N, C-alpha and C positions, 0 to 999 in steps of 0.2 A: 461325554464328559459333562454331565449336567452339574450346574452349581459352580463351575470354574470361572473366576473373574479374570478378565484379560485387561492388563494395564494399557491404557491409551496414552501415547506420548503427546505431551503438550509442551509448547515452548513457554517457559516461565520468564516473565520480565521482572527486573529488579529495580528498585528506586535508585535515583542518581546518588543520593547520600550514602546508601548502602554500598554501592560500587566504589565510591571514592574512599570510604573507610576501609573496605576490604583490600583495595590496591595499596593504600598507605601501609597497612599492616604487613602485606606481602613484601613490599619493597623495604620495609624495616628489618626484614630477615626472618619473620615467622615462617615455619615450614608450610608450603602451599597445601600439602595433603591434609595436615592437621587443621589448617585454617578453613579449607573447603568443607571438611567434615563438621567443624564447629558451626559454620554459617549455614549449613544445610544445602550447599551447592552440589550439583550433580557430578561435577568433576573438577579437579584442580586445574585442568586445561582452561576452564573458564576464567580463572584468575590470571593465567598467563595471557590470554587474549585481552582482558581488561587492562593489564599492566602494559602491554605493547601499545594499545590504543592511548593510554594515559601518557606514555613516553613520547609518542608521535604527535598527538593532538592536544595534550593537556586535559584539564578537567572537562572542558566542553565536549571532548570526544566521547565522554561517558554519558552525556545527556541523551534522553530519548530522541530518536529520529522520527520525522513525520512518516506516517504509514500511508500506503495506497499510492495511487497515481495523482499527478497534479491535474487540476481541473483544466479542461480544454477551453480555449476562448470560444465564445459563442459567435456564430456567423449570423450576420444580419441579412435577412432576405429582403431583396428590393421588390417593390411593387412594380408590375409590368407597366411600361409606358404605353403599350399598345392595347389598352383595355377594350377598345372597340372591336378587336378581333373576336373576342369571346362572344360578343353579341351577334356578330355576323355569322359565325359558324354554329352557334348553339341550336338554331332551328333545324339545321341539316343533320347534325350528328346522330340524333336518336333514330331518324327515319332511314337513312341510307348509310350502310356500313362502308361502302367503297367510295363515297363522295362523288359518284358519277353524275347523277341527275340533281345535284344540289344547286339551287340558284333561285333567282327571284320569280 
């Protein structure tokens, strides 16, 4: 089937003002199917979801939500208080893997 284009589904986002106006028109009594077709929405169900959100949360519910995960707090690494230990063991570590004959 050469030359056939396959539509890729993408989630479209709509501006806040667009959603508010669409919901107000739907709640005023315009048929949802006609309104969805006129506004170029994929489904009248989208208007129902927006209207439910508008009734439950008000206009602020239609505002864009932050995406992604919240940034994690960074952990601070403490410098070791036993810095002399590295100096004592560094001369033995490369030569003897088992630490047996390591000493002065």
